[in-house]
C-alpha positions in Angstrom: 8.9 5.8 -18.2 10.3 3.5 -20.8 11.2 -0.2 -20.3 15.0 0.5 -19.8 14.4 3.2 -17.3 12.0 0.8 -15.3 14.6 -1.9 -15.1 17.3 0.6 -14.1 15.0 1.9 -11.3 14.4 -1.7 -10.3 18.1 -2.5 -10.1 18.8 0.2 -7.9 15.9 -0.3 -5.3 16.9 -2.1 -2.4 14.7 -5.1 -2.2 13.8 -6.7 1.3 16.1 -9.2 2.5 15.2 -11.8 5.3 14.1 -15.2 6.2 10.9 -16.8 4.7 8.8 -19.7 5.2 7.1 -21.9 2.6 4.4 -23.8 4.3 2.1 -26.6 3.2 -1.2 -26.0 4.8 -2.5 -29.6 4.1 0.4 -31.5 5.9 2.0 -28.6 7.9 5.3 -29.4 6.2 7.5 -26.2 6.5 10.4 -25.2 4.5 12.6 -22.2 5.8 15.2 -20.2 3.8 16.6 -16.7 3.5 17.4 -14.4 0.6 18.9 -11.0 -0.1 15.9 -10.4 -2.5 12.8 -11.8 -1.2 10.4 -11.0 -4.1 12.9 -12.5 -6.6 13.3 -15.6 -4.4 9.5 -16.2 -4.0 9.2 -15.8 -8.0 12.1 -18.3 -8.3 10.6 -20.8 -6.1 7.0 -20.5 -7.6 8.4 -20.7 -11.1 10.6 -23.8 -10.4 7.8 -25.5 -8.6 5.2 -24.8 -11.4 7.7 -26.3 -14.1 8.6 -29.2 -12.0 12.3 -28.2 -11.8 12.7 -27.2 -8.1 16.1 -28.1 -6.7 14.6 -29.5 -3.6 13.0 -32.7 -4.5 11.1 -33.1 -1.2 9.5 -29.7 -1.7 8.8 -30.4 -5.4 7.1 -33.7 -4.6 4.8 -32.4 -2.0 3.9 -29.4 -4.5 3.2 -32.0 -7.1 1.0 -34.0 -4.6 -1.1 -31.1 -3.0 -0.8 -28.4 -5.5 -0.1 -24.6 -5.5 -3.3 -23.7 -3.5 -1.9 -25.7 -0.5 1.0 -23.5 -0.1 1.7 -20.3 1.7 4.8 -18.1 1.2 5.4 -16.0 4.0 8.2 -13.5 5.3 9.2 -14.4 8.8 11.9 -11.7 9.5 13.4 -8.8 7.4 17.1 -7.6 7.7 17.3 -3.9 7.7 19.6 -2.7 4.9 20.6 0.4 7.0 21.3 -1.6 10.2 23.3 -4.2 8.5 26.9 -3.4 8.8 28.4 -6.3 6.9 29.5 -5.9 3.3 27.6 -9.1 2.5 24.5 -9.8 4.6 24.5 -13.6 3.8 26.3 -14.6 7.0 23.9 -12.5 9.1 20.8 -13.8 7.2 22.1 -17.5 7.8 22.4 -17.0 11.5 18.8 -15.3 11.5 17.4 -18.3 9.5 19.1 -20.9 11.9 17.3 -19.0 14.7 13.9 -19.3 13.0 14.6 -22.9 12.2 15.3 -23.7 16.0 12.2 -21.6 17.0 9.9 -23.3 14.7 11.3 -26.8 15.3 9.7 -26.4 18.9 6.2 -26.1 17.5 6.2 -29.6 16.2 6.0 -28.8 12.6 8.1 -30.9 10.3 10.7 -28.4 9.0 13.3 -28.5 6.3 16.0 -25.8 6.1 16.6 -24.7 2.6 20.2 -23.7 3.2 20.9 -22.4 -0.3 17.7 -20.5 -0.4 
């Protein structure tokens, strides 16, 4: 398969969408977000953090203090493409993320909701 065929195949592959958590294992600080393409979102977060340009200054500061090895990226919930009846799943993902935010808030962890992913 040539490079353009691989790109085309990737673009037509439905990527997992859902709610995720970025957790610092040293201080239990948790960041919750959602995405329509979870692998791409994780890649973006990691790249921005490594280059010191993350849009969330609190997350960037903690990353700078503790380093990459202190962080865990985890998918909490996946929204099924087939069961999603909305043209745009963002509203449903937002509701799902809010549910996870409320649930995790009860654990006592310090949580930040990344409303824009």
